[in-house]
C-alpha positions in Angstrom: -93.6 12.4 -9.5 -92.2 15.5 -10.9 -89.5 15.7 -8.8 -88.4 12.1 -9.5 -89.1 12.7 -13.1 -87.2 15.8 -13.3 -83.8 14.1 -11.5 -83.5 11.5 -14.3 -82.4 13.9 -17.6 -80.3 15.2 -14.5 -78.7 12.1 -13.9 -78.3 11.0 -17.6 -76.7 14.1 -18.4 -73.8 13.9 -15.2 -73.4 10.1 -16.7 -72.7 11.6 -19.5 -70.7 14.4 -18.7 -68.7 11.7 -16.2 -68.1 9.6 -19.9 -67.1 12.2 -21.5 -64.6 13.3 -18.8 -63.3 9.7 -18.8 -62.9 9.5 -22.4 -61.0 13.1 -22.5 -58.6 11.6 -19.6 -57.8 8.0 -21.2 -57.1 9.8 -24.4 -54.9 12.9 -22.7 -53.0 9.8 -20.6 -52.5 7.8 -24.1 -51.5 11.1 -25.4 -49.1 11.8 -22.4 -47.8 8.3 -22.7 -46.9 8.5 -26.3 -45.1 11.5 -25.3 -43.2 10.2 -23.0 -41.8 6.8 -25.2 -41.4 9.1 -28.0 -38.9 11.4 -25.4 -37.4 8.5 -24.7 -36.8 7.2 -28.2 -35.2 10.7 -28.9 -33.0 10.7 -26.0 -31.5 7.4 -26.6 -31.3 7.8 -30.3 -29.1 11.3 -30.3 -25.6 9.1 -30.1 -26.5 6.7 -33.3 -27.7 9.4 -34.9 -25.1 12.1 -34.3 -22.7 9.2 -35.5 -24.8 8.5 -38.5 -24.2 12.3 -39.2 -20.9 12.7 -38.4 -19.8 9.9 -41.0 -21.7 11.3 -43.3 -20.4 14.4 -43.2 -17.2 13.3 -43.1 -17.9 11.3 -46.5 -19.0 14.2 -48.0 -16.0 16.2 -47.5 -14.0 13.4 -48.4 -15.7 13.1 -51.5 -16.1 17.2 -52.1 -12.7 17.6 -51.4 -11.0 20.0 -54.0 -8.9 17.7 -56.3 -7.0 19.9 -58.0 -5.8 21.5 -54.6 -4.9 18.4 -52.8 -3.1 17.1 -55.9 -1.2 20.4 -56.2 -0.1 19.9 -52.6 1.1 16.5 -53.0 2.9 17.2 -56.3 4.7 19.8 -54.8 5.7 17.6 -51.2 6.7 15.0 -54.5 9.2 17.8 -55.7 10.8 18.3 -52.8 11.6 15.1 -51.3 13.1 14.2 -55.1 15.1 17.3 -54.8 16.6 16.3 -51.8 16.9 13.0 -52.3 18.9 13.8 -55.6 21.3 16.3 -53.9 21.7 15.3 -50.0 24.2 12.7 -49.6 24.1 11.1 -46.3 27.9 12.5 -45.6 26.4 15.5 -45.3 23.1 15.1 -43.6 25.1 16.2 -40.5 26.1 19.2 -41.7 22.7 19.8 -43.1 21.1 19.3 -40.0 23.7 21.7 -38.4 22.4 24.7 -40.5 18.6 24.2 -39.6 19.7 25.1 -36.3 22.1 28.2 -37.0 19.3 29.2 -38.9 16.4 28.7 -36.1 18.9 29.1 -33.5 18.9 32.8 -33.8 15.6 33.8 -32.4 14.7 35.9 -29.0 11.0 35.7 -27.8 11.8 39.1 -25.9 12.5 40.7 -29.2 10.4 38.3 -31.3 13.4 38.8 -34.3 15.5 36.4 -35.8 14.8 32.5 -36.3 14.1 30.4 -39.2 14.4 32.8 -41.9 16.9 31.9 -44.1 19.2 34.6 -42.7 22.1 31.9 -42.0 23.3 32.8 -45.6 24.2 35.8 -44.1 26.1 34.9 -41.5 28.8 32.3 -42.7 31.8 34.4 -41.4 30.4 34.4 -37.8 32.9 32.2 -35.8 29.8 30.0 -34.7 29.3 29.6 -38.3 32.2 27.4 -39.8 31.7 24.6 -41.2 28.0 25.6 -42.3 28.8 26.1 -45.8 28.9 22.3 -46.0 25.6 22.4 -45.5 24.1 25.1 -47.3 25.6 24.2 -50.7 23.8 20.8 -50.8 20.6 22.7 -49.8 21.0 25.5 -52.3 21.7 22.5 -55.1 18.1 20.7 -53.9 16.5 24.1 -54.0 17.5 25.1 -57.3 15.8 21.6 -58.3 12.6 23.0 -57.9 12.8 25.0 -60.8 10.4 23.4 -63.7 9.0 21.4 -61.1 5.2 21.6 -59.4 7.1 23.4 -56.1 8.9 26.5 -58.2 8.1 29.5 -56.8 6.2 27.6 -53.9 9.1 27.1 -51.5 11.0 29.6 -50.0 14.7 29.2 -48.9 13.9 28.5 -45.3 11.4 26.4 -46.1 13.8 24.2 -47.9 16.1 24.1 -45.1 14.0 22.9 -42.7 12.7 20.0 -44.9 16.3 19.2 -45.9 16.9 18.9 -42.3 13.8 16.5 -42.0 15.2 14.8 -44.8 18.9 14.1 -43.3 16.9 12.6 -40.4 15.1 10.2 -42.1 18.1 9.5 -44.2 20.2 8.6 -41.2 17.8 5.7 -39.8 15.5 8.6 -37.7 12.0 9.1 -37.8 10.0 10.5 -41.2 8.2 13.4 -41.0 9.0 15.8 -44.0 5.9 15.9 -45.1 4.3 17.2 -41.8 7.1 20.0 -42.1 5.0 23.8 -42.7 5.6 25.2 -45.7 5.3 29.3 -46.4 8.0 31.1 -44.7 9.2 34.0 -45.5 13.1 34.5 -46.1 15.1 37.6 -45.4 17.6 39.3 -47.0 19.9 40.3 -44.2 21.8 38.7 -41.5 19.9 38.2 -38.0 21.7 39.6 -34.7 24.6 38.7 -33.6 25.5 36.8 -30.1 22.2 34.5 -30.2 23.9 31.1 -30.6 24.8 29.4 -27.0 28.1 29.2 -26.6 29.9 25.5 -26.1 31.0 26.3 -22.8 27.7 26.5 -21.1 27.0 24.4 -18.2 23.3 22.7 -17.7 21.8 25.5 -16.1 22.7 28.0 -18.7 21.6 26.2 -21.4 18.3 25.7 -20.4 18.3 29.5 -19.4 19.7 30.3 -23.0 17.3 28.3 -24.7 14.1 29.2 -22.4 14.9 33.0 -24.1 14.2 31.5 -27.4 11.1 29.7 -26.0 12.2 26.6 -26.1 11.7 24.1 -22.8 13.9 21.5 -21.1 12.1 18.9 -22.7 12.4 20.3 -26.3 15.9 21.3 -25.9 17.2 17.8 -24.6 15.4 16.2 -27.7 16.6 18.6 -30.3 20.6 17.9 -28.6 19.8 14.5 -29.8 21.1 15.5 -33.2 24.7 15.0 -31.8 24.3 11.6 -32.6 25.3 12.1 -35.9 28.2 14.1 -37.5 31.5 12.0 -36.3 31.2 13.4 -32.3 31.6 10.1 -31.3 27.8 9.4 -29.6 27.8 5.9 -32.1 27.5 5.6 -35.6 28.4 8.7 -37.5 25.3 8.6 -40.2 22.8 6.2 -37.8 20.4 8.2 -36.0 19.4 6.6 -33.2 19.2 7.3 -29.5 23.3 6.6 -29.1 23.3 10.2 -27.7 21.8 9.5 -24.7 23.3 6.2 -23.8 26.4 7.5 -23.9 25.3 10.7 -21.9 24.4 8.4 -18.7 27.5 5.7 -19.3 29.3 8.9 -18.8 32.5 7.8 -20.6 34.2 10.9 -19.3 34.4 10.1 -15.7 35.3 6.2 -15.7 37.2 4.8 -12.7 40.5 3.8 -13.5 41.0 5.4 -16.9 43.7 4.3 -18.9 45.3 7.9 -20.4 44.6 6.2 -24.1 40.9 6.0 -22.8 40.8 9.4 -21.1 42.4 10.7 -24.3 39.7 9.0 -26.3 36.8 10.2 -23.7 38.2 13.7 -24.3 37.0 13.6 -27.8 33.7 12.6 -27.1 31.5 15.5 -27.9 31.5 18.8 -27.1 31.7 21.0 -24.0 28.0 21.6 -23.5 27.5 17.8 -23.7 29.6 16.8 -21.0 27.6 19.7 -18.7 24.8 18.9 -20.2 24.2 15.3 -17.8 25.3 17.2 -14.8 22.1 19.2 -14.6 19.2 17.0 -12.6 16.5 18.4 -14.9 18.1 17.8 -18.1 19.3 14.3 -16.4 15.4 13.4 -16.4 14.8 13.3 -19.8 18.3 12.2 -21.1 17.5 9.0 -18.7 14.1 8.7 -20.6 15.4 8.5 -24.2 18.4 6.5 -23.1 15.9 3.7 -22.3 13.4 4.6 -24.9 13.9 5.3 -28.7 10.4 5.5 -29.6 9.9 8.1 -26.8 13.0 10.5 -28.4 11.8 9.7 -31.9 8.5 11.4 -31.1 9.9 13.9 -29.2 12.2 14.6 -31.6 9.6 15.5 -33.9 7.9 17.6 -32.1 10.5 19.7 -30.9 11.9 19.9 -34.9 8.6 21.2 -36.0 8.1 23.8 -33.3 11.8 25.2 -33.7 11.5 25.5 -37.2 8.9 27.6 -36.9 10.3 30.0 -34.2 10.2 33.4 -35.5 9.2 32.6 -38.8 6.8 34.8 -41.3 4.0 32.9 -43.2 2.3 33.8 -46.2 
């Protein structure tokens, strides 16, 4: 009897422990399931939360932009555009664009000197600079017109040359990118080293090698050469910036079969010797054909190449 009586409490105690363990296990499992659910929710949520946070951050940035700085920059850009519009006639656009290439074209990567620095003002007596005064005079007029505007003292002469070239492209029907031209170049007070500009008689391969020494790729070189479409060199209308240059190179008017004497003489007046030689290089011709067939591609690549060109060798403040 005593053994049976003493066994009951032990069974009761065992049942109580089992119940407690079951309750604890159930509670633990419930908590685990809740944690798993929470984890899954969190795993799904970040993309939405991240987008919301990015949107809020962007909105915050837009709301807290410094209006004075933004307005000041806009006023400078507006003053530049107005000065160019008042000073650069369409007939001078080819000369202005040529001025850009001569100022930037002195850059030599190995020497890390030359480039876009307004040194062209001191290089006008060089043989390759013949005729540059026509472009320089209108750029100077535009630069002087900045006096008394928001751009006074904030734009260097080399900045103005770079901007004037972009404006010339736009004015003659090309892409609009004047406001993308970087400002802050430092002007120099002396000429850059001589013999940096390419000879007009270079063949296609030699031309590529020459521009490569300035860090200019074949693609950029061919795109920049499209500027010859304006200026009365025989590539379409003299004051229309389009892809006529490339279409002419593909057509090859210099080697047409059965040309008359008059046609042959007219062909001789189309372009420079370097233009004729450019098409004879296979690597160049790949880009020439692309731009002849796709003016939008030419415009896009020209803008990118121009912006890089006008930063070659430039020192910025």
